[in-house]
N, C-alpha and C positions, 0 to 999 in steps of 0.2 A: 683894404688893403694891408700890411703886414701889421702896420700899430694896431687897425682894429681886431685883430689875433689875437696879438699881446694884451693889450686891453680887455677883453673878456676874459682871458685866463687869469690877471691880475684882481680883477674883480670878481672872479667866481666865489662862490660860497656856497653853502650845505643848508638846508632847511627846505621847506615847498615851493614849486616852480611854479613861476608864475605860468598863466594859461591863457590862450584866448587870442586876441590879436596884439601880440608882444613880440618883439625881435622878429625874426625871419618868419612868424607866422603873421605879420601885420596885413599883407596884401593879399592872404591867400583864401581861395575858396573850397568848400568842403560838400560834396552833395548839394551847390549852386544854393547854399545857406553859407554865413562867414562862417571862414575856419580861420585854421591858425595851430598853436600849440598846442597841444592836449599830452597828460600824462596818466599814469596809473600802474600798479603794484600788484602781487601776488607774494603770499609768505606762505612755503609749504609747511605742512605739520611736521615734528620729530621723525614720526615715522619714516617720511620722505626728505628726511636731511636738513629740514629747517632752514631751506635756503631762501632767498628771497631774488624774485625778477620783478624788475623796475623797465616800462617803457616811456620811450620818449618818441613823441610825432610831430610833423610838423605837415598836417594832413588839408590838402592841396587838390583834391582828387574828384570822380565821382559825376554823374548825372543825376538829378533832383528824383526819376522814378527808380533809382535804382535802389535808394537809402532805408536800410533796414535797421531799426534801432529792437533791439529784445525780441527779434524773430518779427515784429509787426513793419509792414509796409505804409513806415509814414509817409516816404517819399511821392507815393499813389496817392496818399490821403492828401497833403498839404503840397497843390502844384502851382499856385499861383507864385508871379515874381522870380522865375528861373531866368537863368543868365546866360544862359551858354547854348552856343548853338550845339557844338561837339565836346565830348571830352577831351582837354587840352593840358589838365593840370598832371601832375606828380607829387607824390609820397614819398616823404623821409620817414624811415622807422629804425631807433634806435635802442637796441633790447639789450639790457645789463641784468649783470648776477654775480650773486658771490659761489655759485655752484663752481667748483672748481672741474671745469670742462675744459677739453684738449680744442687745439684748433678744428678740427674734421667735424666734431660735435657743435662747435658753435657755427659753424656753415650752417649744420641741420638745423637748429634752432631759429638762424637767422630767416629760412626758407619758410618756419611757421609764423613770421609775421606776415605771410601772403594769407594764411589760415584766417588770421583774425582781421585782415582788412577786406577779405571776403565775405566773413560772416556780416558786415556791416553793408554789404550789396554791392563793392566793386566789381568789375570784369580786368580793371586793368587794361583800357583801350588802349588804341592804336598810338595815340598821344602821348599816354604814362610814360614817365621815366622815373618811375619806384626804384629805389633802394632801400634796401634792408643790411642793418648792421647788428651784427652781436659780438658783446665782450664780454672776459669774466676779470674779474679782481681777485681771484685766488690766486694763489703761487706768487707773490708778487715779486720774489727776488730772484726769480729764473733766469733771468739776464744777467746778472751781476757777473762780470769777468773777472772777478779778486777769487770767485772761488770756481777751480776747473770741471768739478762735475755739482749737478745738483739731482733731487728727488722730488717727483710732482705728484699730487695728490689728482685724482681724476672718480669721475662717475662711471662706472658701466655701462655700457649704451642698453642694458635692456630694464634698468631703472633711469630712465630719461623721459619716460612718459608724464610722470607729473610735472616735469618742469615742461615740456611741451603744452603742456594743458595749461597751464600758468601762463603762457607767455601768447598763445592764442586768446583768454580773454582777455588779458591785461590790455594787450593790441587793440582788439576791439572796444576796448572802454575806453583806451586813451583816444582811439579818434572819435566818440562821442563825447567825450570832453572836450575836446576841443570846440567842439559847435556849442555844447550847453553853456561853456564858460563865456560866450563871447555876446558883441552885440552888434546890431547893425551898423554898417559902415558907409558912409560916401568917400569916395576915393576921387581920382583925377578924372577929369572932364566930366565931374556930377555921375560917375557911375557908381552906382548904391549895390549892397547885397544886403540881402533880409538877414536878421538872427534867427535862430532857430525858437519857432514859438514854444517855451516851456509848456505854457498851460493847453495847449492844442496837442504837445505829445503828452501829457500826462493824460488826456481824454481820450485818446487814442487806444495808449496803454491799457486803459481801466477799458475802455470796449469791445478791445480783444480777448482779453483775458475773460468777460465776463462770457465771450462765444464760446470758449473754449469749453 
């Protein structure tokens, strides 16, 4: 309701963002583990502009067998207690940057959200309604009507690759963080979703790294 939106704006604050089953992430399922809110960021080096890319996801997507973590097929190794008969969830990916990007460049940046999602294994099935949004905090006063004209800074297209790379990496990490920061949950009608088991994931990452 409108009052909930107003309250969210009034209580917004800086600092670390809560992850896991918080806010809109409370009821979410990700790769048939407990999903929810996840964040990650990257800071480019000075040579590439020193810009920051931050990502927030509401992870509610994927089948167990699809899950990949750092290239390891975790979902094929941890198969018990899967809860879905078909993919039915949707993920929301928000990408924020202080790089001075124009609207058409931000549209390209938003599309990189799908690349990060794919690195975790999702194919965005028929039941998915995935949303990717990107915005820039640069050029903050260009909409001020008190000034008739404005100058706008931007990054040439040929220099966007480091920002694209940072976005893909941060999206991938944010999705994993949404599961890592979680706990098992029993909801309405005793529906239970297991949390991602940290110890088993660590063991699998070690096993596959030894095989390389």
